C-alpha positions in Angstrom: -80.3 12.3 -54.1 -79.6 16.3 -54.0 -76.9 17.8 -52.1 -79.8 18.9 -49.3 -81.0 15.1 -49.0 -77.2 14.1 -48.3 -76.6 16.4 -45.6 -80.1 15.6 -44.1 -79.4 11.9 -44.2 -75.6 12.5 -42.6 -77.2 14.8 -39.9 -79.5 12.1 -39.2 -77.0 9.6 -38.9 -74.8 11.6 -36.9 -77.9 12.3 -34.4 -78.6 8.5 -34.2 -75.2 7.7 -33.7 -75.1 10.3 -30.8 -77.8 8.7 -29.2 -76.4 5.0 -29.6 -73.3 6.2 -28.0 -74.9 7.5 -25.2 -76.7 4.1 -24.7 -73.2 2.5 -25.1 -71.9 4.5 -22.5 -74.9 4.1 -20.2 -74.3 2.8 -16.5 -76.7 1.0 -14.3 -76.2 3.2 -11.2 -79.1 5.6 -11.4 -81.7 2.0 -12.0 -80.1 0.6 -8.5 -80.9 4.0 -6.9 -84.4 3.9 -8.6 -85.0 0.2 -7.1 -84.5 1.6 -3.7 -86.2 4.9 -3.7 -89.5 4.9 -1.9 -92.4 7.5 -1.8 -90.0 10.1 -0.3 -87.7 10.2 -2.9 -90.4 10.7 -5.9 -89.0 14.1 -6.8 -85.2 12.9 -7.4 -86.5 10.7 -10.2 -86.3 13.5 -12.6 -82.5 13.6 -11.9 -82.0 9.9 -12.9 -80.5 8.7 -16.2 -82.7 5.8 -17.0 -82.4 5.8 -20.7 -81.3 2.0 -20.8 -84.1 0.8 -18.9 -86.3 -1.0 -21.3 -88.7 -2.7 -18.6 -89.3 -2.1 -14.9 -91.6 -4.0 -12.9 -92.2 -3.7 -8.9 -94.1 -6.7 -7.5 -96.6 -7.2 -4.8 -93.8 -8.7 -2.4 -91.4 -5.6 -3.0 -89.2 -7.7 -5.5 -88.2 -5.3 -8.6 -87.4 -6.8 -11.8 -85.7 -4.8 -14.6 -84.3 -5.3 -18.1 -81.8 -3.1 -19.9 -80.7 -2.3 -23.4 -78.5 -4.8 -25.0 -75.4 -3.1 -25.5 -74.3 -5.9 -28.1 -77.0 -5.0 -30.3 -76.4 -1.1 -29.8 -72.6 -1.5 -30.9 -73.8 -3.5 -33.9 -76.1 -0.8 -34.7 -73.4 2.1 -34.3 -71.3 -0.2 -36.8 -74.1 -0.3 -39.3 -74.5 3.1 -39.2 -70.7 4.2 -39.4 -70.2 1.3 -42.1 -70.5 4.3 -44.6 -68.5 6.7 -42.7 -64.7 7.1 -42.3 -62.6 5.1 -39.6 -62.0 8.5 -37.8 -65.5 8.6 -36.3 -65.2 5.1 -35.4 -62.0 5.4 -33.7 -63.2 8.6 -31.8 -66.1 6.6 -30.4 -64.2 3.6 -29.2 -61.6 6.2 -27.5 -64.4 7.6 -25.8 -65.7 4.2 -25.0 -62.5 3.3 -23.6 -62.0 6.3 -21.7 -65.6 6.0 -19.7 -65.1 2.5 -19.2 -61.6 3.6 -17.2 -63.6 6.2 -15.3 -61.7 9.0 -16.9 -64.6 10.3 -19.0 -67.2 10.7 -16.0 
């Protein structure tokens, strides 16, 4: 593979890791807000982060059913993508996740 191919692959890998990082840090707060929205709140939906919702059903009786991303699988995918990179990138990701979990990162 030429130099151009390597840099393109690296860039795509970095973009994938970035998107997976966002999913790993995703919280359900906006999904819960969405569950309580009525017709009056429809304009606010654009501002919600709903990236982690994989399925949403609103039943006739008013019950709401949501399914979310599998964060364990997200971490597995991140590990697979970072497997070929150095440990500094993985350590940076883990540091960011630790900061987000403690509430300092948001």
